[in-house]
N, C-alpha and C positions, 0 to 999 in steps of 0.2 A: 460341788462344782462339776464333777464328772457326769453326774446325772443330768444336770442342766445342759451340758454340752451335747450329750447323747440325745436328749430330748430335742434340742435345736436341730441336730443333724437329721433326726427322724422327721421332724416337721418340714425341713428343707426338702427331703426326698418326697414326702407326700405332697408338698406344695408345688411340685412341678419340676424339680431339677433332674430327677432320674425316674425311670419307669422300667419295670421288668418286661420280659418278652420282646425286647427290641423296639418297643414303641417310643417314638420321640415325643416328648411332652414339652410344650412351652408354657410358662407361667401364665395363668389366667385363661388357658384354652382347654377345651374338652379333650380327654384322652382318646386317641384314635387307636383302635386295635390293628394288628398286622395280620394279614391273611398270607399264608404260605402258598405260593403258586409255583408249579413246576411242570416240566414236560418229560415224557418218556423218550422223546426224540432228541433232546439236547439239554445240556446242563447250563446253569446260569453263567453268563459271560463266555459261552463256548459257541462254536459255529453251528448254524442251523443247517441240517442236511439239505442238499440241493433238490430233493423231491418236493420240498415245501416252497420252492422258489420258481421264478420264471424259467430257470435253466432245467427244471424237472417237470413234474406233473402239476405243480402249483396247487397242491392240496393243502388244506389247513392242517397245522400240527396238532397232535393231541395235547391237551392241557388238563391239569387237575389241581385242585386247591383244597385247603382246609383252614379252619379257624374263622369261619364266618360267625359273627357275633349274634347273640339273641337279639330279637327285635328287627332283624333284617327283613325287608319286604320284597326286595329284588336285588339282582346283581347286574353289573354292566362290565364289559370288557372293551378296552381300546388298545389296539396294537399300532405302533407308529415308529417311524425312522427319523430321529432328530438330525441325522447327518446328511440328509438329502440336500442337493445343491440349491433347490428352490425353497428350502425351509422344511420344517417338520412335515413328513409325508405319512398320511394315514393309510394303513393296510387292512384294518379290520375294526368294525364297530358292531358290538352285540349288546343288547339291553333288554330289560324286563325278563331276565332269566329268573325262574322260581328260586327262592332262597335255599331250598334243599339241593339244588344242583351243585355237584362237586366236581364236574369235569365237562369238557367238550371233546368229543371223539375226533379222531383223525378223519379228514376228508368230509367235513360237513358240507351238505349241499349249499349252493349259492342261491338260496331262496329267501324271500322276505321274512318268513316265519320258520321257526325250528320245531321239529316234531315234539320235543319234550317241553316246549314253552320257550318264549323269548323271541326277539326280533333281531334282524340284522339291518345295519345301516349302510349308507353309501360311503365308499372309500374315496381317496383322492384319485383313483383310477376311474371314478364316476360309475362304479359298479357295486352291486350288492355282494356281501360275503367276503371271504378271505381273498386277498390279492397279495401274493407273497413277494419277498425281496427280489429286487431287480435293479440293484444300484448301477449307475453309469460308470462308476470307477471307485476304487478304494474299498476299505473295509468299513462297513456300516454297522451300527447298533440298532437292534429292534426291541423296543420296550413293549411288553405285554402287561398291561395294568388291569387288575381286577378290582372292582369297587363293590362294597356292600352298602346298600342304600336303605334309608328308613321309609321309602315310598316306592310305589310302582310309578314309573314315568308315564305310562299310558299314552305314549306317543305312537303314531302310525309307524310302520316299518319304513326303512329308507331314509331315516334322518342322518344328518352328518355329525361328526365329532363335536363341532361347535354347538350344535343344537342339543346334543346329549349333555355336554359339559354344563351348558346354561341351565338345563333342567335338573341336573344333579347338584348344583351349587347349594350348599347348606344342608345337604341330605346324606353326606358320606359318613358312614359309621366306621368303616375299615377299608384298608387298601392293601394290595399285594403287588409285587413287581417281579417279573422275570425278564432278563435281558439276554437275547441271543445275538450273534454276529453273523455277517455274511459278506463275502468278497467273491465276485464273479471270476471265473477262470477266463481270461482274455485270450 
């Protein structure tokens, strides 16, 4: 009887109730790997330094990641503020990064294409490249989501978050999330 109970427990774990490495698995769905994303400029759930905001030089923060799964054809990054008064506000869209890319340096140029490969999209500021936190009031959260995709999106530079998300639909192999906060000094 103990062997049968142990076998059922193992089958339950393999069947989708639990997964190692922090990946959430729902029964009947594909296992999604987790990418670890971090910044040398701020820690998860900690304040973003003002140099990366409209109160400073408004340069892009350095980001790095690991855990991109085999079979990845491209990476995409979307940074957004879900606490904005008008609804979620997009601060950065980057896509078609080569799968071997493991970081974005600080102060990336606000150009359509990036030197190492990849394209930048249009933010809700209606500009290309990073546009940092500039909340009108209160403490806001900024989500930096990295996606490993099983395709190259092959879209022209300047696409919006909505266009990128539509193209990524059904092609996400793994995801990572880093959250920073920012409150302006009034």
